[in-house]
N, C-alpha and C positions, 0 to 999 in steps of 0.2 A: 504493500500500500504506500502511496505517496500522500503524506499528510500536509494539508494546505490550510493556512490561516488567511482569510480574506476579510479585509477591512473596508467598509464603505458606509456612508450615511444614507444610502438609498435602499430601503428594505426590499423593494421589488426587484432591483438589480441583484442584490445579494441572493435572494431566493432563486431567481432564474439561473444565475451563474452556478449556484450549488447543484441544482437539478441537472444542468447540462454537464458539468464537470464530473459528477458522480455516476453518469449514465453507464460508463464502462466498468464500474465497480472496482477499479484499482486506484482511484483517487478519493480521498476523504477530505471534505471541506468543513472547517469550523468557521463560522461567521461572527463578525464583531462590527458594531455600529459606530464605534469611536476608537481612537487610539488608546484611551484609558482602558477600555474593555479588552482591546487586543493585548495590551501589556499584562493585564490580569491573566489572560489565557497563557501567555508565554511563561508566567511564573509557575504554572502547574502542568504544562504540556510541552511536548517536543514536536516541532514541525519541520518538514523538509523544505517548504517554500512559503514565503509570505507575499501576498498580493495586497496592494493598498491603493485606494483612490487618492487623488491629490487634494481636491477641494472639499474639505470637511470642516464642520464647526470645531472651534478649539484648535487643537494641534492638527496641522495638515500633513499630507503624505511625506513632504520633505522633512518636516519636523520629526515625524515618526522615524524616518530613515536615520536622521542624525542621532536620535536617542539610541537606536539599535547600534549605531557605529560607536557611540560612547561606551556602550556596554559590551563591545567586542562580540556582538552576536554574529555568528558566521552564516546564518541561514540566508539563502538567496532571496533577493528582494525584487519584485516586479511592480513597477509603478503603472497604475491604470489611470491615465489622465485624458482630459478633453483635448480636442484639436486646437491648433493655434497656440500652443504653449511651449514653443521651442526652448525658451529660456528656462522653463521648469525641467524639461528633459535634460538640458546641459547640467543644471544644478544637481539633478538626481544622479547622473553618471559620475559627476565629480565627487559625490558623497558615497559612491560604492554601490549604486543600484545595478543589478545584474541585467535586467531588461526593462523596457518600457513598452506599453501598448496604448495607442490612442483610442479613446471611446468614439463611437459613432460608426456610421456605415452599415453594411449588411451584418445583422446579428450573427448569422451562421458563420460567416467568415471570421468575425471578431472572436467568437467563442472557440473556433477551431485554432486560431492563432494563440489564444490564451492557453488552451490545452497543450499545444505544442511547446510553448515557452515554459510551462510548468514542468513538463517531462524533461526538456533539455536542461533546465536549471538544476533539477534534481539529479540528473545523470552526471552533470559536470561536478556538482558538489560532492557526490559520493565518490567520484573518481579522484578528486582532490584529497578527500579524507583518506582514501586508500593509499594514495601516494605519500601522504604524511605518515601513515602507519609504516609503510615500507622504509621511509627515511629514518624513522625512529629505530626500527629494527636494525637497519644498516649501521647507524651510529653506535648503537649498543654493541653490536657484534664487532665493529671496528675497534672500539676501545677496550672491550672485555673478552676478546677471544683467547687471551693468554699468549699470543705470539706477537712479534713486532711486525707492524704493517705500515707501508707507505704507498701513496698513489703518486703517479708521475704524469706530467704533461708529455706531449709527443716528443719534445726535445730532452726528455728525462729530468726536467726540473721537478723538484718535489712539491706536490700540491698539498698533501696532508701527511702527517706523521702521528701515529698514536702514542699513547703514554709509554707503552712498552719499548717502542723504538727509541724514544727520548731517553728512557732509563738506561737501555743497553748502550747507546752511543755516547751518552753524557751531554748531549746538546739540549738547549732550550728551543721551543718551537719557532720563535722569531729568528733564530740563528740559521734555520735551514729552510723553512717553508717559503717557497717562492724565491729563494736565494741560491741554494745549492742544488746540484744535479746528483743523480745516483752515482755517476762515475766519479764524483768527488770522494766517495766513501770506499773506493777500491783502489788498489795499487795500479801503477801505470801499466804493468804487464797484463792486468785484467780489464783495463778500461776499454780497449778495442773489442775484446771479446763480449763485453756487456753491450756495447753499441750494436754489434752485429746481431746479438741475441734479440734485442728489442726491435731492431729494424725488421728482423724476420717475423716476429710476432705481429707487428703492426701491418705488415704487408702480406700476411698469410703464407709466408714461405716455410714456416715451421708450425707444428700443432698449436692450438689455442692456448695450451698450458705447457710451460716448460720448467723443469727442475734443474737446479744447478748448485754448485758449491763454490764459494769464493771467500777470500779473506777480507773482512770488513774492517775499516780503519775507524777507531773511535776518536773522540775529541782529544784525548790525551796522547794520541798517536799509536796506542797499542792495537795489535791486530786481534780480530775475533773470527774464528772459523765458523761459518754459518752454512746451513742447508736451507735453500730458498726455493720458493715457487713463484713464478711470474706468469701473468696472463693479461690480456687486453680487456678493458671494460667495454662491452658492446656499445656501438653507435657513438662513442666519444673519441676514440683514438688514444685515450689515456690508458695507462697500465697500472697494475697493482702488484705489489710484491709482499709476500709474507715469509718470515724466516725464523729459525730457531738456532740457538747456540748448539753446535754439534757436540761440544764437550759435555753438555748436560746429560747426554745419553751414553757417556763412557765413564761412569763413576767407578772409582776403585772398588775392587771386589769386596773389601771389608765394609765399605760404606753401603754397597748394594745389599749385603746380607743383613746389615744393621737396620737399614731403612725399609727393606722389602724382604722380610723373612719368607722362606719357601712355604709351600702348602703343608709340608710335613711339620714344620715348626709351629705353624698356626694351629694345626690339629692337635699336636702334643700339648700346646699351651692351654687348650680348652678341655683336656682330659681331667677327670677327677681321679680319686684313688683307685676306684674299680677299673677305670680306663687304663691307668698306668699298669696295674697288675695284669690286665689282659694283654697289654702291649708287651710286657716282659715275658709272659707266657708264650 
C-alpha cells in the first residue's frame, strides 16, 4: 500500500480525489482540511506521500512545506495549486517540493497525473531509502571488517582509508586521503608491478579480483609483509584493496598452543573425575 496524506480546504475535492485514488486498492488516502489537522495526522501516522493545496485559510501549502522542511520530514511533497501561479511553483521547488500539479482542466487527466506522480514519488523515495541503507551497511563493513581497507581513484590516489589501515600504517587520515597514491606505500621495485596490476584490473585484462603479496612501507619506514586482495568497484573505475599482516598467521608454535589449544586439550579440560578415570583406563 502507498499511504497518502492529502490536505485541502475543499471537502468535495478531497472526497472525489480519495475515491479516485483508492479505486485500484493499492493507495490509501487520509484527508485533512487544514495544515493543523495534517500535522496532527503526521504525529500519529506514517505516510509515503503528502499532497497539499496551496491556497488555504491559515497556513498555506508553502507554509506547510516549510514546516515539514524545518522538521526534516523526508516524505515526498506534491503541491496541488491553481493555474497562473508560477511564482508559487518556483517557491515550492526551492523549498524541496518533489512535484507540483496545476488544478483545472479535464478531471480525468488531472487525477491520472496525480496518481502517476504519487506512484513515482513513492518509488523514488523508497529507492533513496534503500540506497541509504546500502550506504550505511557499506560504511559499517568498511570500518569494522577487521582488515585494512583503502579505495583508490583511477590514478591510484587514495580516496578512503579505514581505521585499521591508519592503525597499521601509522598515518592520520588527512596525511594520505587525496594526497598519497598506493604506490607510495610500496618499494620502488614493487611500484611498477602495482601499476601494471591495477591497469589490468581497470581494463579487464586480468580477472575482476586479484590477490597479491607485497611489502608495505609504514610511516616510520618499517616494512610490513601483507597479503592483499584488489578489485574494481563496478561503474566507477575506482579500486578497493583489503589486506592483512601475513605474520599474524605465522605465530610461534608455543604461542599457537597457548592461545589455541587443540581439541584434545579442550576435551580433557572439560572432563570430571569419572572422565579422567575413563581416559586413563
